[in-house]
C-alpha positions in Angstrom: 127.0 108.9 44.4 126.5 105.0 44.0 123.6 105.8 41.1 126.1 107.7 39.4 128.8 105.1 39.6 125.9 102.3 38.5 125.4 104.6 35.7 129.1 105.2 34.6 129.5 101.3 34.6 126.4 100.7 32.2 128.0 103.2 29.6 131.2 101.3 29.5 134.9 102.3 29.9 135.2 104.6 27.0 131.9 106.3 27.3 132.2 106.6 30.8 135.5 108.3 30.7 133.8 111.0 28.3 130.9 111.3 30.4 133.1 111.6 33.7 134.9 114.3 32.2 131.7 116.1 30.8 130.5 116.1 34.4 134.1 117.2 36.2 134.1 120.2 33.7 130.6 121.0 34.4 131.3 121.0 38.2 134.3 123.3 37.5 132.8 125.7 35.7 129.8 125.9 38.5 132.3 126.3 40.9 134.0 129.0 39.3 131.0 131.0 38.6 130.0 130.5 41.9 133.4 132.1 43.1 133.0 135.1 40.9 129.7 136.1 42.3 131.0 135.6 46.0 134.2 137.8 45.0 131.5 140.6 43.5 129.5 140.4 46.4 132.4 140.8 48.4 133.6 143.9 46.3 130.3 145.4 46.8 130.2 145.0 50.4 133.7 146.4 50.6 132.7 149.5 49.0 129.1 150.1 50.2 129.4 148.4 53.3 126.0 146.7 52.5 124.2 144.9 49.6 120.7 145.1 49.4 119.0 141.3 49.1 117.2 142.5 45.8 120.9 143.5 44.2 122.4 140.2 45.9 119.9 138.1 44.4 120.2 139.8 40.9 124.0 139.0 41.4 123.1 135.1 41.8 120.8 135.1 39.0 122.3 136.7 36.2 124.5 135.4 33.5 128.1 135.8 33.8 128.3 138.3 31.0 125.7 140.7 32.4 128.3 140.4 35.8 131.2 141.2 34.0 129.8 144.2 32.9 128.7 145.3 36.3 131.9 144.0 37.9 133.7 146.4 35.3 131.2 149.3 36.7 131.9 148.9 40.2 134.7 151.4 40.7 132.6 154.4 38.7 129.6 154.0 41.2 129.8 156.8 43.5 127.3 155.2 45.9 124.9 152.3 46.1 122.1 154.1 44.2 124.6 154.2 41.2 124.9 150.5 41.6 121.1 150.1 41.8 120.4 152.6 38.5 123.0 150.4 36.7 120.6 147.1 37.2 117.7 149.1 36.3 119.5 150.1 33.2 121.2 146.7 32.1 119.6 144.1 34.5 116.8 143.0 32.4 118.8 142.0 29.3 120.8 139.3 31.4 118.5 137.2 33.2 118.4 139.5 36.1 
């Protein structure tokens, strides 16, 4: 934290203010994405009781656009195998 404070002081008030806002926005976005990933995992656990580690890893590594599509599909999966098949069909295009 001290390093950040010293760096911001060196930038001057105006630049430091802009940099602080950029950093805060980045943390907000990362927190929001983490929350969405956790909610998706929770939905999967409620629906199928268990989420295989490989699928959990995909959820943590995939981009948000792919996760939105996966989340929309959760309710049409009849079983966990359907979810796994979805990842086989869609996962490679979204950094999974």
